[in-house]
C-alpha positions as CSV (number, residue, x, y, z in Angstrom):
1,M,22.5,13.0,-4.0
2,T,23.8,11.9,-7.5
3,A,23.0,13.3,-10.7
4,S,21.3,10.1,-12.0
5,I,19.2,10.0,-8.9
6,A,18.3,13.8,-9.1
7,T,17.2,13.0,-12.8
8,V,15.0,10.2,-12.0
9,I,13.2,12.2,-8.9
10,E,12.5,15.0,-11.6
11,T,11.3,12.3,-14.1
12,N,8.9,10.5,-11.7
13,I,7.4,13.6,-10.0
14,T,6.6,15.2,-13.4
15,A,5.6,11.9,-15.5
16,T,5.6,9.3,-12.9
17,S,8.0,7.1,-14.8
18,S,7.8,3.3,-14.6
19,Q,11.4,3.1,-15.9
20,G,13.1,3.8,-12.4
21,T,17.0,3.5,-12.4
22,T,19.7,1.4,-11.6
23,A,20.6,2.5,-8.1
24,T,22.8,1.5,-4.9
25,W,21.3,1.3,-1.2
26,E,23.5,4.3,-0.6
27,D,21.8,6.0,-3.3
28,Y,18.4,5.2,-1.7
29,L,19.5,6.3,1.6
30,A,20.7,9.8,0.2
31,V,17.2,10.2,-1.3
32,R,15.4,8.9,1.8
33,D,17.4,11.2,4.1
34,D,16.8,14.4,1.9
35,R,14.2,16.4,3.8
36,E,13.1,18.1,0.3
37,N,11.9,14.5,-0.6
38,D,9.3,14.3,2.3
39,N,6.5,14.1,-0.3
40,I,7.6,11.3,-2.4
41,G,7.1,7.5,-2.3
42,L,10.2,5.7,-2.3
43,F,10.4,2.0,-3.8
44,F,13.8,0.1,-3.7
45,N,14.2,-3.5,-4.9
46,C,17.9,-4.7,-5.1
47,D,19.3,-2.2,-7.4
48,R,16.1,-0.6,-8.7
49,L,14.8,2.6,-7.5
50,L,11.6,4.0,-8.1
51,V,10.7,7.5,-6.9
52,I,7.0,8.7,-7.2
53,D,5.4,12.2,-6.1
54,M,3.1,11.8,-3.4
55,G,1.9,15.5,-3.1
56,K,0.2,16.0,-6.4
57,E,-2.5,13.2,-6.1
58,G,-6.1,14.5,-6.7
59,I,-9.5,14.3,-5.2
60,N,-10.1,10.8,-6.4
61,H,-7.0,9.4,-5.0
62,A,-7.5,10.9,-1.6
63,S,-11.1,10.2,-1.4
64,I,-10.0,6.6,-1.9
65,N,-7.4,6.3,0.1
66,N,-9.5,7.6,3.1
67,L,-12.4,5.4,2.4
68,F,-10.1,2.1,2.5
69,T,-8.7,3.4,6.1
70,V,-12.4,3.8,7.2
71,L,-13.5,0.3,5.6
72,F,-10.5,-1.4,7.6
73,Y,-12.1,0.0,10.9
74,I,-15.7,-1.0,9.9
75,W,-14.6,-4.7,9.2
76,F,-12.5,-5.0,12.1
77,S,-15.0,-3.5,14.5
78,Q,-17.2,-6.6,13.7
79,V,-14.7,-8.7,15.5
80,P,-13.4,-6.4,18.2
81,E,-11.3,-9.3,19.7
82,Q,-9.2,-9.3,16.7
83,I,-6.1,-6.7,17.1
84,Y,-5.2,-4.7,14.2
85,T,-3.4,-1.6,13.2
86,S,-3.2,0.5,10.0
87,L,0.1,2.0,9.1
88,G,-0.5,3.2,5.5
89,G,2.2,5.5,4.3
90,C,4.9,4.3,6.6
91,L,8.4,3.2,4.9
92,L,9.2,-0.5,5.0
93,E,12.7,-1.3,4.8
94,K,14.7,-4.6,4.6
95,P,18.2,-3.0,4.7
96,K,20.5,-3.0,1.5
97,K,17.7,-5.1,-0.3
98,Q,14.3,-3.6,-0.3
99,A,12.2,-0.6,0.7
100,A,8.5,0.6,-0.1
101,S,6.0,3.0,1.0
102,P,2.8,1.6,0.4
103,D,-0.7,3.6,0.6
104,L,-2.2,0.9,2.6
105,M,-0.6,-1.3,5.2
106,V,-2.3,-3.6,7.6
107,Y,-0.8,-5.8,10.6
108,V,-3.2,-8.3,12.1
109,G,-2.4,-9.7,15.4
110,S,-0.6,-8.5,18.7
111,E,2.9,-8.3,17.0
112,Y,3.0,-5.1,15.2
113,P,5.7,-2.3,14.9
114,T,5.9,0.4,17.6
115,W,8.1,3.3,17.8
116,Q,10.2,4.4,20.7
117,T,11.9,7.6,21.6
118,G,15.3,7.7,19.7
119,E,14.5,5.1,17.1
120,R,14.5,6.0,13.3
121,R,11.0,6.4,12.0
122,Y,10.8,3.5,9.7
123,I,9.7,-0.2,9.9
124,N,12.9,-2.4,10.0
125,L,11.9,-5.7,8.6
126,E,14.9,-7.3,10.3
127,Q,13.2,-6.1,13.5
128,W,9.6,-6.5,12.6
129,R,7.6,-8.9,10.8
130,V,6.0,-8.1,7.4
131,P,2.4,-6.6,7.4
132,N,-0.3,-8.9,6.6
133,L,-1.6,-6.7,3.8
134,V,-0.2,-3.8,1.6
135,G,-2.0,-1.9,-1.0
136,E,-1.6,0.8,-3.6
137,I,-4.0,3.4,-4.7
138,A,-3.4,3.6,-8.3
139,D,-4.6,6.8,-9.9
140,T,-1.6,7.6,-12.1
141,T,0.4,4.6,-11.3
142,L,-1.7,1.6,-12.3
143,T,1.0,-0.1,-14.7
144,I,3.7,0.3,-11.8
145,D,1.6,-0.9,-9.0
146,L,0.7,-4.0,-11.2
147,D,4.1,-4.7,-12.6
148,E,7.3,-3.3,-10.5
149,K,5.7,-2.7,-7.2
150,K,4.0,-6.4,-7.4
151,Y,7.4,-8.2,-7.7
152,L,8.7,-6.2,-4.9
153,Y,6.0,-6.9,-2.6
154,A,6.4,-10.4,-3.4
155,D,10.2,-10.3,-2.9
156,L,9.3,-8.7,0.5
157,G,7.0,-11.9,1.3
158,I,4.0,-9.9,2.0
159,P,1.1,-12.3,2.1
160,E,-1.5,-10.2,0.5
161,Y,-1.5,-7.1,-1.8
162,W,-4.2,-5.0,-3.3
163,V,-4.0,-2.5,-6.3
164,V,-7.0,0.0,-6.2
165,D,-7.8,1.3,-9.6
166,V,-9.0,4.6,-9.1
167,K,-10.4,5.3,-12.6
168,G,-11.8,1.7,-12.9
169,L,-13.2,1.8,-9.3
170,R,-12.1,-2.0,-8.7
171,V,-9.5,-3.8,-6.8
172,F,-6.9,-6.3,-8.0
173,A,-6.3,-8.6,-5.0
174,F,-3.2,-10.9,-4.8
175,Q,-2.1,-13.7,-2.5
176,L,1.4,-14.8,-2.2
177,Q,1.8,-18.5,-3.2
178,S,4.3,-21.2,-2.2
179,N,6.5,-20.4,-5.1
180,G,7.0,-16.8,-4.1
181,K,4.5,-15.2,-6.7
182,Y,1.1,-13.7,-6.4
183,Q,-2.1,-15.2,-7.6
184,E,-5.2,-12.9,-7.8
185,C,-7.8,-14.0,-5.2
186,E,-11.6,-13.4,-4.7
187,T,-11.4,-13.7,-0.7
188,S,-9.2,-11.8,1.6
189,L,-7.0,-13.6,4.0
190,A,-6.0,-10.6,6.0
191,L,-9.5,-9.5,6.3
192,S,-10.5,-13.2,6.7
193,G,-13.6,-14.2,4.5
194,L,-14.2,-10.4,3.0
195,P,-15.4,-10.6,-0.5
196,I,-13.2,-8.7,-3.0
197,C,-16.2,-8.0,-4.9
198,L,-17.8,-6.5,-2.1
199,L,-14.9,-3.8,-2.1
200,N,-15.8,-3.3,-6.0
201,Q,-19.2,-2.6,-5.2
202,T,-18.3,-0.2,-2.5
203,L,-16.2,1.7,-5.0
204,E,-18.8,1.8,-7.7
205,R,-21.0,3.8,-5.4
206,L,-18.5,6.7,-5.6
207,N,-19.9,7.2,-9.1
208,A,-22.9,8.9,-7.5
209,E,-22.0,9.1,-3.5
210,T,-19.4,10.4,-1.2
211,N,-16.7,8.2,0.4
212,G,-18.7,8.7,3.7
213,S,-21.8,7.4,2.2
214,A,-20.1,4.6,0.3
215,A,-18.3,3.4,3.8
216,M,-22.0,3.3,5.5
217,W,-23.3,1.2,2.7
218,F,-20.3,-1.1,3.2
219,A,-21.0,-1.3,7.1
220,Q,-24.6,-2.3,6.4
221,Q,-23.1,-5.2,4.1
222,I,-20.8,-6.3,6.5
223,A,-23.3,-6.5,9.2
224,S,-25.6,-8.7,7.0
225,L,-22.7,-10.9,6.3
226,K,-21.9,-11.5,10.0
227,T,-25.6,-12.3,10.9
228,E,-26.0,-14.8,8.0
């Protein structure tokens, strides 16, 4: 590990710096393969490396992260013929170009990454297609998630990107346009027809409820949508 990379790791873990550092793909690999860094989130875009501590997030981050995993299940349970898989936290790589470890990741359809014995434990985007949706749970990283990571996911060609604002209890949802840039949207494509406002209403319930009861409320609303 180079001295400059070691410095940026320390900076980002303690202060979640949005500055990142200029780095090579080899620098990224050195950080990725160091087992002492298992609790960090890695993001690399061409020559920019972001390292963010994943082990010191608080109760609110954990509550909302787990809530969204359940919301995905509830949504797709209404359309059991639709295949989906949730792989949040898994590392995406486009070798020598980009890498990211989103909090949320959804593949819709039968073509989704699988692991075979002997293979490395990353999603190689030269082997697999990009996910339909990725998302970040933004507790202390909102600025980064709406800026640097947004450009990274657009460069990767991911069709839909969500930023879940933990403090504001709202979702910023973006869809990739033909010009390669994200535009904010009001309805999800990956979760076909899901109103983003319904996610916001579910999050607002966390002011007075548990994530379990908020998920149950979401399930009731989805059932009503499907019967209309």
